[in-house]
N, C-alpha and C positions, 0 to 999 in steps of 0.2 A: 623605593621600588614603584614600578608603574601601577597605576590603579587597575585591579582586576575587575573585569566585567563579564558576567555570564548572562546569557539570555536562554531561557527554556521555552520550547515549544512542545506541544503534544500532537502526536499522529494517532490516527486510529486505523488499524488494519482489520479487515473483517471479510467474512464470506458468508454467503447462504448457499445451501444445497438442498435440493429436493428429488424424490424419485419422480421419474417421468411416468405418465399414465401408460405410455407405450415405449417399448425399447426401440431406438433407431436402428436402421440398417447396419450401422457399424457396431451395433451391440451396446451402445451407450444407454446406460440405466437411469443416469441422474442429469439434471440441469444444475449448473452452478455459476455463481457470480463471485468475484473477489474484488475488493476495492481498497484504496488508500484515501483517507479524508482527514480533515482536521476536525477538532471538536465542534459542536454546534456553532459556537461563536467565531471560530477562526476560519479564515480563508487561506489555506495553505498555498494557494497559487502565487501569493505575494513572494514566497521564498523558494517554491519548488519549480525547478525548470522542466522536469519530466519525471515520469514514473515507468520503469521498465518491469514487466512481470515475465518471468522466464518460466514458461510452461514446460510440461514433461515434453521430451523429444518426440513423443508419438503424435503430438499435434502439429498441423500445418503451421508453419512460421511460428515455432515456439516462442520466439522473442517478440513481445507485444509491447509497443511504446505508446504511452499516453502523454501528449504534450501539454494538454489542458484538461480541467475538470469536466465531466467526472472522471477520476482515474479509476478505471475499472475494466474487467474483461469478463464477458459472458460466454460459457462454453457449455458443451455437454461431454460427459465422460462415463467411465464405469469404475474408476478406482481413484483414491485419494493419492496424493503425492506432496513431497516437500517443494514448494516453489520459492526460489529466490526472488525477492522483490527489491529492486534498486531505486532509491529515491535520490534524484540529483538536484542539487541546490543551485539557486542563482548567486553563486558565490565565486568571487575572483580567486580566492585561495583556499587552502585546505580547512575543513574538510569539503571536498566537492560532492560527495555523496554518502549515503548510509545504505547498507544492505541487510535486509532481514531474511531469515529463513521462515518461510510461512507454511504451517501445516494445513493443507487443504484436504481436511477429512470429510468424507461423506457419510450420511446416515444410512443405517442398515434397514432393510426392509422392515416395515412394521413400527419403525421408530419416527418420531416427529422430524420434520425437516431441520436442518442445521441453520442456526442464526447465531454466528460467532463474532465476537468483537475482542480484538487484542489492542490495549493501549500502550503506546510506546511514548517515553519522554525523551526528547533530544536536548542535550545542553551544549551550547556553543560557548567556548572560552574566548574572550576578547575578540568578538567578531568585528570586522571593519565597521566604520559609521554606516556606510551604504547598505551592508548586509544586515547590520543591526536594525536599521529602519524597516527592511523588509520583514524581519522577524517580528518586530513590534507590531507591525500592520497586520500581521497574520495571527494576532493574539498572544504573541511571546510575552513572557514576563521576565523582569530582571531579578 
């Protein structure tokens, strides 16, 4: 049987949210920032083509595309929502992307700001040589 090769890389998804000192004219009470990054040592740009953040449809241009780091979106709002985040790979074959449902929750008044981190492990089975090199460069482990 052919030799099985798997490579694992880690992604960190996270967000920060804090109450604004002053509510905006739109009624936004919070500032928030959501991001996708690699662990400290890894540069995910080696294997990530782009990251698409799908904001709530009440936002102008709810589809936000980041083609290079930092992969993040900063906005103001008044409610949390579930945000699909799609990470596209520099891969010629499947998988081409991974999608996470990210819970962008906000802090309630009187509570400390949100500083949330969610760690995800991606496992690629038998990646092509070319893609494997990109994963290893990004800190991937066999």
